[in-house]
C-alpha positions in Angstrom: -20.2 -9.3 -40.6 -18.5 -12.6 -40.9 -16.7 -14.6 -38.3 -14.0 -17.1 -39.1 -12.9 -19.2 -36.1 -9.9 -21.4 -36.2 -8.6 -23.6 -33.3 -5.0 -24.9 -33.3 -4.2 -27.7 -30.8 -0.4 -26.9 -30.7 0.4 -29.0 -27.6 -1.5 -31.0 -25.0 -1.4 -28.1 -22.5 -1.9 -25.2 -24.9 -4.8 -24.2 -27.1 -4.8 -21.4 -29.6 -7.9 -19.9 -31.1 -8.0 -17.2 -33.8 -11.2 -15.3 -34.5 -11.3 -13.0 -37.6 -14.1 -10.4 -37.9 -14.5 -8.7 -41.2 -16.7 -5.8 -41.9 -16.8 -3.3 -44.7 -14.0 -0.9 -43.9 -11.9 -2.9 -41.4 -10.8 -6.4 -40.3 -10.1 -7.4 -36.7 -8.2 -10.5 -35.7 -8.2 -11.8 -32.2 -5.9 -14.6 -31.1 -6.4 -16.2 -27.7 -4.0 -18.7 -26.3 -5.2 -20.7 -23.3 -2.9 -22.6 -20.9 -4.9 -25.8 -20.3 -2.4 -27.1 -17.8 -2.9 -24.0 -15.6 -6.7 -24.5 -15.8 -6.2 -28.1 -14.7 -4.0 -27.1 -11.8 -6.6 -24.6 -10.7 -9.2 -27.3 -10.6 -7.0 -29.5 -8.5 -6.2 -26.5 -6.2 -9.9 -26.2 -5.6 -10.2 -29.9 -4.8 -7.4 -29.6 -2.3 -9.1 -26.7 -0.6 -12.2 -28.7 -0.2 -10.2 -31.6 1.2 -8.5 -29.3 3.8 -11.9 -27.9 4.8 -13.2 -31.5 5.3 -10.2 -32.3 7.4 -10.7 -29.1 9.4 -14.3 -30.1 10.2 -13.2 -33.6 11.2 -10.5 -32.3 13.4 -12.8 -29.8 15.1 -15.4 -32.6 15.8 -12.7 -34.9 17.2 -11.2 -32.0 19.3 -14.6 -31.3 20.8 -15.1 -34.9 21.6 -11.7 -35.1 23.3 -12.4 -32.0 25.3 -15.9 -33.1 26.3 -14.6 -36.5 27.5 -11.8 -34.8 29.3 -14.1 -32.5 31.3 -16.6 -35.4 31.9 -19.4 -33.6 30.0 -22.9 -35.2 30.2 -23.2 -37.5 27.2 -27.0 -37.4 27.4 -27.2 -33.6 26.8 -28.2 -32.6 23.3 -24.9 -31.1 22.4 -22.9 -33.9 24.0 -25.0 -36.6 22.2 -24.6 -34.8 18.9 -20.8 -34.5 19.2 -20.3 -38.1 20.5 -22.6 -39.5 17.8 -21.1 -37.7 14.8 -17.5 -38.1 16.0 -18.0 -41.7 16.9 -18.0 -42.6 13.2 -14.5 -41.3 13.0 -13.1 -42.8 16.2 -14.7 -46.3 15.6 -11.7 -47.7 13.6 -9.5 -46.9 16.5 -11.7 -48.2 19.3 -9.8 -50.6 21.6 -6.4 -49.7 20.1 -5.0 -48.4 23.5 -6.4 -48.3 27.0 -8.3 -45.2 28.0 -7.2 -43.8 31.4 -10.0 -42.5 33.6 -10.0 -40.4 36.8 -13.4 -40.1 38.4 -15.7 -39.1 35.5 -12.9 -37.6 33.4 -11.6 -39.6 30.5 -8.4 -39.2 28.6 -9.4 -40.6 25.3 -6.1 -41.3 23.6 -7.8 -43.0 20.7 -9.3 -39.7 19.7 -5.8 -38.1 19.6 -4.6 -41.0 17.5 -7.5 -40.6 15.2 -6.8 -36.9 14.8 -3.2 -37.6 13.9 -4.0 -40.4 11.5 -6.7 -38.4 9.6 -4.3 -35.4 9.3 -1.6 -37.7 7.9 -4.0 -39.4 5.5 -5.4 -36.1 4.2 -1.9 -34.7 3.9 -0.8 -37.7 1.8 -3.9 -37.4 -0.5 -3.3 -33.7 -1.0 0.4 -34.3 -1.9 -0.5 -37.0 -4.4 -3.1 -34.7 -6.0 -0.4 -32.0 -6.1 2.0 -34.4 -7.9 -0.6 -35.5 -10.4 -1.8 -32.0 -11.1 1.6 -30.3 -11.4 2.4 -30.2 -15.0 4.7 -27.2 -15.4 4.2 -25.0 -18.4 6.3 -22.1 -19.6 3.5 -20.8 -21.8 1.5 -17.8 -21.0 -2.0 -16.7 -22.1 -2.0 -13.7 -24.4 -4.9 -12.0 -26.1 -4.2 -9.7 -29.0 -6.6 -7.6 -31.2 -5.4 -6.0 -34.4 -7.6 -3.9 -36.6 -6.6 -3.4 -40.1 -8.1 -0.8 -42.4 -8.7 -1.3 -46.1 -5.5 0.5 -47.0 -3.6 -2.2 -45.2 -2.4 0.0 -42.3 -2.9 -1.1 -38.7 -4.8 1.7 -37.1 -4.9 0.3 -33.6 -3.4 -2.6 -31.8 -4.2 -3.9 -28.3 -2.4 -6.7 -26.5 -3.3 -8.0 -23.1 -1.4 -10.5 -21.0 -3.9 -12.7 -19.1 -1.7 -15.2 -17.3 
């Protein structure tokens, strides 16, 4: 059995590969066309999913912080200390931006709401920029074809599969 493999770089976003298998009695040719641009878009899609998950985690932490401050939760309890400590990193750039109204022990921490809005806007902009960079439209499709040819030159079977 011999394998001949040939790769054609037709365009930047398309790669064609031809594999020829020859055995006594028949020859099979398989041609695979890959859409490299679609693969690149898939990678960027996964990156944006991770970014949205990170934003969701930050928003949940900041939301918990806002709620705990609003109901005057004990900052020295384990859970309160954890939430205030972790979310404090994200609210630090906004500290002192606006005054914080208090009523008794309850605190309306407006800076946390501002931080939530700013982080959401920042992540939205980053995802949009990634989308613009990653979006390289391609009209090509991926097709895999296998043709078997017998020694008499007649194609006995042919199979074609559209992948994308």
